[in-house]
C-alpha positions as YAML, in Angstrom:
chain: A
units: angstrom
residues:
- id: 1
  name: MET
  ca: [-10.82, -23.43, 20.30]
- id: 2
  name: LYS
  ca: [-13.18, -22.45, 17.47]
- id: 3
  name: ILE
  ca: [-12.56, -19.13, 15.74]
- id: 4
  name: THR
  ca: [-14.85, -17.51, 13.16]
- id: 5
  name: LEU
  ca: [-13.34, -14.71, 11.08]
- id: 6
  name: CYS
  ca: [-15.84, -12.53, 9.23]
- id: 7
  name: THR
  ca: [-15.43, -10.50, 6.06]
- id: 8
  name: SER
  ca: [-16.97, -7.06, 5.74]
- id: 9
  name: PRO
  ca: [-19.94, -6.33, 3.46]
- id: 10
  name: HIS
  ca: [-18.51, -4.30, 0.58]
- id: 11
  name: LEU
  ca: [-21.69, -3.51, -1.31]
- id: 12
  name: ASP
  ca: [-22.19, -2.51, -4.92]
- id: 13
  name: ARG
  ca: [-25.26, -0.35, -4.71]
- id: 14
  name: SER
  ca: [-25.78, 0.10, -8.47]
- id: 15
  name: PRO
  ca: [-28.24, -2.87, -8.78]
- id: 16
  name: LEU
  ca: [-30.35, -1.22, -6.07]
- id: 17
  name: PHE
  ca: [-30.81, 1.86, -8.21]
- id: 18
  name: ASP
  ca: [-31.43, 0.31, -11.60]
- id: 19
  name: GLY
  ca: [-34.07, -2.20, -10.46]
- id: 20
  name: ARG
  ca: [-32.21, -5.41, -11.25]
- id: 21
  name: ASP
  ca: [-33.21, -8.54, -9.35]
- id: 22
  name: ARG
  ca: [-30.10, -9.89, -7.64]
- id: 23
  name: HIS
  ca: [-31.55, -13.43, -7.64]
- id: 24
  name: ALA
  ca: [-32.43, -13.43, -11.33]
- id: 25
  name: ARG
  ca: [-30.51, -15.85, -13.49]
- id: 26
  name: ASN
  ca: [-30.29, -13.31, -16.31]
- id: 27
  name: GLY
  ca: [-26.83, -12.03, -15.44]
- id: 28
  name: ALA
  ca: [-27.87, -9.49, -12.81]
- id: 29
  name: LEU
  ca: [-24.95, -8.08, -10.90]
- id: 30
  name: PRO
  ca: [-24.43, -9.27, -7.33]
- id: 31
  name: PHE
  ca: [-24.84, -6.71, -4.57]
- id: 32
  name: ALA
  ca: [-21.66, -7.60, -2.71]
- id: 33
  name: GLN
  ca: [-18.23, -7.15, -4.24]
- id: 34
  name: THR
  ca: [-16.15, -10.29, -4.07]
- id: 35
  name: PHE
  ca: [-12.44, -10.51, -3.31]
- id: 36
  name: LEU
  ca: [-10.09, -12.70, -1.30]
- id: 37
  name: PRO
  ca: [-9.77, -11.44, 2.30]
- id: 38
  name: MET
  ca: [-5.95, -11.77, 2.49]
- id: 39
  name: GLY
  ca: [-5.76, -10.40, 6.04]
- id: 40
  name: LEU
  ca: [-8.28, -12.91, 7.37]
- id: 41
  name: LEU
  ca: [-6.66, -15.75, 5.44]
- id: 42
  name: SER
  ca: [-3.29, -14.78, 6.93]
- id: 43
  name: LEU
  ca: [-4.76, -14.81, 10.44]
- id: 44
  name: ALA
  ca: [-6.39, -18.18, 9.81]
- id: 45
  name: ALA
  ca: [-3.09, -19.63, 8.60]
- id: 46
  name: ALA
  ca: [-1.26, -18.26, 11.65]
- id: 47
  name: VAL
  ca: [-3.54, -20.04, 14.15]
- id: 48
  name: LYS
  ca: [-4.52, -23.17, 12.20]
- id: 49
  name: ASP
  ca: [-2.34, -25.41, 14.39]
- id: 50
  name: ILE
  ca: [-3.97, -24.30, 17.64]
- id: 51
  name: ALA
  ca: [-7.56, -23.57, 16.60]
- id: 52
  name: GLU
  ca: [-10.34, -24.57, 14.24]
- id: 53
  name: VAL
  ca: [-10.84, -21.55, 12.00]
- id: 54
  name: ARG
  ca: [-13.81, -20.74, 9.78]
- id: 55
  name: ILE
  ca: [-14.22, -17.81, 7.44]
- id: 56
  name: PHE
  ca: [-17.73, -16.33, 7.35]
- id: 57
  name: ASP
  ca: [-17.89, -14.52, 4.01]
- id: 58
  name: ILE
  ca: [-20.81, -12.15, 4.37]
- id: 59
  name: LYS
  ca: [-20.42, -11.04, 0.74]
- id: 60
  name: LYS
  ca: [-20.96, -14.61, -0.45]
- id: 61
  name: GLU
  ca: [-23.96, -14.98, 1.89]
- id: 62
  name: ILE
  ca: [-25.53, -11.75, 0.56]
- id: 63
  name: ASN
  ca: [-25.01, -12.74, -3.07]
- id: 64
  name: ALA
  ca: [-26.47, -16.21, -2.41]
- id: 65
  name: GLY
  ca: [-29.50, -14.67, -0.68]
- id: 66
  name: THR
  ca: [-28.90, -16.54, 2.60]
- id: 67
  name: VAL
  ca: [-28.42, -13.24, 4.41]
- id: 68
  name: PRO
  ca: [-31.01, -10.61, 3.47]
- id: 69
  name: LEU
  ca: [-29.89, -7.25, 2.17]
- id: 70
  name: ASN
  ca: [-32.33, -5.30, 4.31]
- id: 71
  name: GLY
  ca: [-32.61, -3.79, 7.79]
- id: 72
  name: ASP
  ca: [-31.93, -7.17, 9.37]
- id: 73
  name: LEU
  ca: [-28.59, -7.70, 7.59]
- id: 74
  name: TYR
  ca: [-26.52, -7.52, 10.77]
- id: 75
  name: GLY
  ca: [-28.99, -9.47, 12.92]
- id: 76
  name: GLN
  ca: [-29.22, -12.32, 10.41]
- id: 77
  name: SER
  ca: [-25.44, -12.29, 9.97]
- id: 78
  name: ALA
  ca: [-24.94, -12.52, 13.74]
- id: 79
  name: GLU
  ca: [-27.33, -15.47, 13.93]
- id: 80
  name: ARG
  ca: [-25.46, -17.33, 11.18]
- id: 81
  name: ILE
  ca: [-22.08, -16.58, 12.78]
- id: 82
  name: LEU
  ca: [-23.19, -17.69, 16.24]
- id: 83
  name: ALA
  ca: [-24.77, -20.86, 14.83]
- id: 84
  name: THR
  ca: [-21.21, -22.17, 14.34]
- id: 85
  name: ASP
  ca: [-20.72, -21.92, 18.14]
- id: 86
  name: PRO
  ca: [-17.42, -19.99, 18.00]
- id: 87
  name: ASP
  ca: [-15.27, -19.25, 21.03]
- id: 88
  name: VAL
  ca: [-13.83, -16.16, 19.32]
- id: 89
  name: VAL
  ca: [-15.21, -13.99, 16.51]
- id: 90
  name: GLY
  ca: [-13.05, -11.58, 14.53]
- id: 91
  name: PHE
  ca: [-14.23, -8.98, 12.04]
- id: 92
  name: MET
  ca: [-12.49, -7.51, 9.04]
- id: 93
  name: THR
  ca: [-13.59, -3.95, 8.48]
- id: 94
  name: ASP
  ca: [-12.89, -0.81, 6.53]
- id: 95
  name: CYS
  ca: [-14.22, 2.58, 7.37]
- id: 96
  name: ASP
  ca: [-16.89, 2.32, 4.66]
- id: 97
  name: SER
  ca: [-18.10, -1.23, 5.29]
- id: 98
  name: PHE
  ca: [-19.55, -1.34, 8.80]
- id: 99
  name: HIS
  ca: [-21.74, 1.42, 10.13]
...
């Protein structure tokens, strides 16, 4: 069984308002806040003997520019998640991270 566990997109909106280019190499702040998803890592560890588990870190994808921070954020994320051909997909969420 293949399981993909997905982080939630905790966004730092300040670069949006001050005009910084998130892809610039001049020290611009990333749009997505980074942290270790301890809950997802705990779930992955609990099932590692019975399933192949991948973590899809949407924050890392946003900061790398591989998932666009625009109206197609969720569509592009879904395409990248499904490209791994998972049997089960799990989502980490907080009340302020998924609309």
